[in-house]
N, C-alpha and C positions, 0 to 999 in steps of 0.2 A: 719081507724086508723090514717092516716096522717091528715085527715080533723079534727078529734077530737083534735089532738095536735095543729093544727093551730088555732082552735077556743079558746083553753085555753092559747094560747101564749099571754104574756103581751106586750103591745105596749110602755112600758116604756123604753126609750133609755138612758142608763147610761152615754153615752158619750156626750149627748147634753143637758141634763136637770139636774137641781139641785134636791136634795131630796125634798126640800120644794117648788118647783116651781109648778105653775098651768099649765094647758094645753097650754096656750098661751106663757108662759115664756120659754126661752132657756138660757142655761148657756154656754157662748161661751168664746173664748180666750180673747175677749175684756173685759170680766168681770175680768179676772186675771190682765190685765194691769190696770184696774180701781182700783182694790184692792191694787196693788203695788203703784199706784199714791196716794192713800189715806194715805199711810204710811208717816212718816216724810221724805219729799223729800229734800235732800240737795240743797242749793242755787246754787251750781255749776251744778247740774243736770238740774235745771230749766233754767239756763242761756244757757247751751249747747242746750237744747231742743228749746228754743226761737230762738237762732241763726239758728238752723237747719230749723225750720218752716219758718222763714223770708226768708232765702235763697231759700228754695223750692218754696215759693210763687212768688218770684221775678224772679228767673232764671230758675226754673223748671228742673234743672239738664240736660240741653240739651248739655252742654259741656262735653267732656269725662273726667271723674275723674280718677286719678291714683289709682292703687292698693296700699295696705299697704306695707311699707318697711320691710326689714328683721329685723330691730331693733324693729319695732312695733310688728311684728309677734313673736319675741322672748319674748317681754313683755307679750303677751297673753299666750305663752307657759310656762312662769315662774309660772303663776297661774293656769295652766292646762285648759285653755280655747281654744276651737276650733275657727277657722276662721268662720265668719258668714255664709259662704256658706255651712258649715257642722255642723250647730248648730240647734238643734230641739227647739221647743217652750218651752218645759220643761227645757232644759238646759239654755235657755235665761232667763226665769223667775227666775231660781235659781241664775244665774249670776247677774241679776239686783238687787235681794234682797241682795246679797253679796256686790255689789258695793254701795248700799245705806248704809249698815252698815259700810263699810270701809271709806266712806266719812265723817263720824262723829267720826271716831276712834281717839284715843289719839296719835297714831303713825303717824308722819308727812309723812314718806315714803309711808305708806299704803294709806293715803289720796291722795297724789300726783299720785300714781299709779292708784287709782280708777278713778280719773278725766281723766288721760291719756288713760285708757282703754275705758272710755265712748267716748272720742274724736276719738279713733281708730274705735270704733263701728259705729260712725256717718260717718266716712270716708268710711268704708266698705259699709254702707247702701247707701251712695251717689254713689259709684261705681256700686253697683247692680242696682240701679235705672237708672243710665246712660246707662248701658249695657242691660237694659230692662230685668233683671233677667236671662239672658242667661247663666250665669255661675252657677246658681243653678241647680244641677244635678238631684235632686230627690224631690218629693213633701213632703217627710218626713222631710227634712231639711228646715223648714220654720220659723226659729227663727227670721229672719229679719222682718217678719210681726208682731211678738210680740214686737220687739224692736221699730219699727215705731209707733205702737199703744201706747206704753209707752211714747214715746216722745210727741205724740199728747195729751195724758192725762195730762201730767205735765206742758205743755206749757200754758202760758196765752194767746197765739195767736191761740189757737185751733179753735175758732169760727170766726176768721177773714175771711171775704169773699175776693175772688180774686179781684184785681184791674181791673176795666173795663175802656176802653178808653172813653173819654168824646166827645160827639158830639157838636161841636161849629158851 
C-alpha cells in the first residue's frame, strides 16, 4: 500500500518551482528580488544600492559596524517594521515594495522616511555582515538575504569584478 502511494506521488515541489517552469527551471527568492527590481525603482534606491556595493567591494566590511540607534529603531517601529534580524523574506519583499511606492509619493515626509528606512536597512545589513550573521538567531529570519539581493539587482555595479593587485 505504501509503495503504491509513493509511486503515485508527484515530484512537483510547489516551494521551488513556478507553475509554468520546466524541469530545469527553479523559482527562487532571487526571482522575487528581480521582479521588484523590474518595477520603477526610485533614483534614491539606486544611489543607496550603488554606494553599498562600492563600499562592500572596497572595504569588504572588515571593520565593526555599529548597530542602529534607538531613534532609527523608533522610525522602523513607527511603520511597524521589525529589525532585520527578525524579518522574514516575505516581510522584506512587502517592505521593499512599500518603500518603492513611498519614494514616489506626493507626501514629502513619506518620501524622506522611505529613504531613511532604506539607509537604516543598509546599516543593519552592514552590521550583520561585519558580525558574520552571528546575531541572526533562526534560519526563518533571513530577510537580510532578500534585501542584499534587491540591492544587487538595482545597482549598476552588480557585474563589476573585484579589483586585483597589479604585478609590476
